[in-house]
N, C-alpha and C positions, 0 to 999 in steps of 0.2 A: 486365410483366417479360420481360425480352429471354431467350430460350432459350440457355444457356451452350453454346459452342463447346468442347467438352472437348477435342478433340485439339489446338487451338490452347494452350488453358489448362495442358493435360500438358505439351507440347513445351515451354513456356517455362521448365519446370522440369529438362529435359533439356540436356545438351551432347552432341552426336555420339549422340543416341540412348539416351545413359546418364543415369539420375537425379543430380542433383547431389547430392553428399554433405550438404549442409545441409539438403535436404528430408527426406533419409533420417533424418538426427539428430532433426529436428521431430518426425517420425513415432513415433521410438523415445522420445524423452524425453516424448511425450504418453502412451506406453500402457505403458512399463516399470515393473514393480513387483518388489520383492522381499519373501520372507517374513522378518519380522522375527523376533529371539528372542524378543521379547515375546507372538509367536502372532497377529502381525496383519501384513496386507500393507500396505506403506508404499511409495509413489512412490519411483521410482527413476529421475529425469531422467537423470542422470550415466551411466548406462548407455550413452547415446546416444555418448559417446565412444569405446567399446568397438567401435563398427562397423568393418568393414573389406569391402573390392572384393574380389569373387571373381568366377568365369566368369558365375554368374548375377546378378551385379550386388552391391548392399549388402548384407550379412549381419551378423548379431551371434549369437555363440556362448551358449547357456545350458546348461551342463554338457555332455553329449554330443549335444545337439540346436542346429539350427541354425535361427533364424528369418530368412526370406529378405525383407527390407525390400522391396528393389526388386520383385522377382517379386509380392508381394502389392501394392504399387502398380500396377503394369503389369495385373494381373489386375482390380484394382479400376475403374482406368479404363476397361476393356473394359467391365466392368458398368454403369457409370455411363451411358457410352455407349447402352447398351441399352436403359437406362430415361430417357435425357435427354428426350426428347420432352414427357412427362406432368410432368416434376419440378417440384413446388411444395410447400413446407414445411407446407402446411395439409392436404394430400391423403395418399391411402393410398400412393401412388408413394412418399414420403418415406420412410415406414416401409419399403417394400419395398426401397429403395435403402440404408439403412441394414444390412438384413438381408443384401442381395445383398453390400454391401462388406464387412460382416462375415465371411462364408462367404470370399471371397477372401484374407482375413487368416487364416482359420483353415486354409486350405488351403496357406500356404506355410511349412511346418515340414518340415525334413529332419532324417534321424537321422544317426549319426555316419559312416556311410558316404557321405553326402552324397544320399541317397535321399528325396524327398520320401515322407511318408506317406501311404498311399491314403486316400481321402476326406478329411475334416476333422480338425484336432484339435479333441480335447475342450474345451470351455470352459464349465463349468459357472459360472453366476452371470455369464456373459459374460467370463471369468477364464482366459485359455490358461495353465495351470499347467505350468510346464517346469521341472521340479525344484523349486529355492527361488526361480526367477524367474519372473514371468509377464508377459503381456501384455494389457492390459484392453483387450478388442476394441472396446467403444463409446468410448473415449477415442482409439484409433487411428482409427476409423472417422471421428469428428467430426474430427481433424487432416486428414486426407485431403479431407475435404469441404471443409474451410476452406481450404486450399492450394489446391485448384480453383476456389475463389470460387464454389462452388455457392449458390444461394439469397441471394446479394448483388445488391442491386437495382443495376442498370447505369443510368447518368445519364448 
């Protein structure tokens, strides 16, 4: 397996240093959920159409809170680069990577004033519940890894 060039792959997903909207939508499509009146969390990929660009990049509002999609991606890229030398899906670094990316996702939530919460947003059962909306951290982590082409055999 060839070690991935994370910067190169991440830069293919950007124009003039900003994440291309399509990728931000892919991440939200993968991880967005809402609490259905039946009492169950339901996948809500159409939430991705509600993203908008702000000073910090692509974002989506969930009630009074904002999930900063582009901030989560950029921080995830940094986390992946720190772990990249040993990445293989069958070793412990893979679990460490999932955890590191998940933490970056959980750290990208801002309040109604636009200030990020200190620390990491709570994610019980890997679901960041933001009012009646949620981000399933594992699904978004998987989407980021997939778009960065991690663990893909280079031929």
